[in-house]
N, C-alpha and C positions, 0 to 999 in steps of 0.2 A: 329205231322208229320204223314201223311198217310203211311200205310205200302205199300212198292213197290209190284207190281205184278210180279210173276215169269212166265217165259215162257222158253221153250226148243226148240232147233233147232239142225240140224245136217248138216255137210258139208257146201256146198255153201249157205245154208239158212242164214248163219251168215253175208254174204256180206254187208247188209245195216248197220251193227253195227261194222264193222271192225275198222273204224277210232276211234270211241268212246271207243272200247275195248283196242286199243293200248294206247290211252291217259290215260285210267283208270289204266292199268298195270304200266305205267311209274309213274303215281302219287302215287299209293299205294306202289309199290316196292322201291320207293325212301326212305321210312322209314326203320329203323332198324327192322329186322336183314339183309335185302337184300341190302339196301344202293345202289340201282341200279341207275346209273347216267342217264339212259334213252337214247335210241338210236332208233330213228324212223325207220332207215333202217333195224335194226335187228328186230324190232317189225313187220314190214311188211313181212319179210321173215319167221319169227316164226309163225305168224298167218296164213300166206299163206299155210303152211303145214297142219294146221287143217282145213282151209276152203276148201282145195282141197281133203280132205279125207271124203268120205261119211260115214265112220264109226265113225267119231268124234262126240262129244256131247258138246253142249254149254247150260248152264243154266244161264239165264239172269234175273237180277232184274231191273225193269223199274219203275221210278217215272214219270208218264205221258209217254212221249216219251224219257225221259232222261235215259241213261244207268248209273246206280249207283253201280252196282255190277255184277259179273259174275264168273262162274266157268267153267272149261273146262276138257275134258277127251278124251282119245282115246285108242285103243288097244296098249299095250306095244310093240307088234310086229311091229307097225307102227312108233315107236319112234326112236330117234337117237341112235347111238351106245353107247354113254355115259350112257344112261339109260337102254339099253338092256343088256349090257355086265355083270354087276354084277349078274343079275339073271341067265344068261347062265353059268357063272363061278360057281354058287352055285347049279346048277342042276335043276333049275326051268324050267318048260315048259312055254316059253314066251307067247305062244298063249293062256295060261290060265289066263293071268293077264290083268286087265283093269287099265290103268294108269291115274291118275289125274294130269292135267297140273298145275292148280293153282286155288285159290279162292281169289278174290279181291273185296273189298267192301269199299266204302267211309266211313270215320270215323263216320260221323253223322248218319249213318244207322246201326251201329253195336249195338249189345246188344239186338236185337229184334227177334232173332231166325233165321235169314237168313243163318247163317253159317250152322246150322243144316239142313235147307231146301236144301242148296246146296249139302250137303252130302247125304241126303235122295234121291234126284233125281238121283245122279250118282250111288249110290248103287242099286237102283231099276232098273236102266237101265242095269247095269252090270249083275244083277241077271237074268233079263229077257233074256239077250243075251247069257247066259250060261257060264259066266266066273267063275272061281274058286276063284280068288283072286282080291282084289282091293288094289292099292298101290299109294303112292305119295312119293316124296323126299323133304327134308327140309334142308336149309343151316344151318350149325353149326358154330357159331361165338365164339371166346374166351369169357369167363365169364367177363374178365376185358377189353373188347373192349372199346376204348376211346369214341366211339359214341353211346354206349349203354345208353339209357335213364334211369334215376333213377327209373321211374315207369314202366319200361318194364316188361310185363308178357308174357312168352312164351305160345304157344298154346298146350303144351304137355298134360295138364289136359283135355282139350277139346277132343283131339284126343284119349287119353286113355279111356275117358268116353264113347266113341263110339266104343271101342273095338280094336282100332288100336295099334299095338305094334312096337316099334323101333327095327330095325334089323341092328346092327352095321356091320354085315358081308356083308350087301348089301350097299356098299358105292361107291360113285363116286365123280367126281369133274366137275365143270362147270365154264367157264370163263365169267366174265363181268367186266365192269369198275365201280368202286365204286365212289360215290359222292366225289368230290374233288381230284380225281386221274386222271392221264393222260393216263394210260395204263390198259388194262385188266389184271386181275390176276385170277388164279384158286381158286375156293371156294370149301371146302369140303361139300358134300351133303350125307345125310343118308336117307335110305328108311324106311317108315312105312307101315305095311301091315295089312290087315284084311281078314279073310276067308268069302266068301259069306255064307257058312253054318252057321258061327257064327252070321252073321247079321240076317239071317232067324230065328235062334233060339231066338235071343234077341227081335225080333219083334213079335214073336208068342204069 
C-alpha cells in the first residue's frame, strides 16, 4: 500500500474536503472508545466552526484524491466553553494553548507513522505561532464497558511517549449519542498537555 501524502491547510481552504472529513469522523469515531452514532447535522456545524476560523489547522492524509486521515487544531481561545472552562478554572492563560480537535485515520493506514506525522505537524505549527502549550482531551470509558473489544489498546503509551501528560484536574464533559442509544449522554473527558519548550528540547 503506498504511503499517503500529507498536506496542510487552514480555515476555508478545507472546504473541498469537508464532506470527506465528516464521513471520516463518523466512521472512525463509531469504534470504541467514542462509540459515536454519527450525526451529519452535528458534523456540519462542528466542522463549520473550524472552516470559518482562519487560525485553524488541518493536516490531511490523502491516498490519491481520497481522504484517508486527518487531524485538526485551533487556538483554545476559539473553542467552545466546555473546553475552555477547565483551563480558566485552573488559572491557565487560554491564549497560550493550542488545542487539538482530533486525529482520525482509517484502520488499514495505521501503524505506518501517520499518527506521529499528525502530531509533528501540529506541534511545529503551534511552536511557530508562539503558543506555550499544546493540548487535547480524550474520552474516558469504564474499564468494564460492555462494548470494549478484547484486543483494545488505549493510546496512552503513544501520547506519553511524545511527552504528553494526563491532567485529571483539567476535566470536562461532552454529550453525544452512543451507538445503539436513542438519546445523547454526557461523557467524561480529560485533557492531556505538553509544553512547547519540552517538545523543542526533545527534538534538539
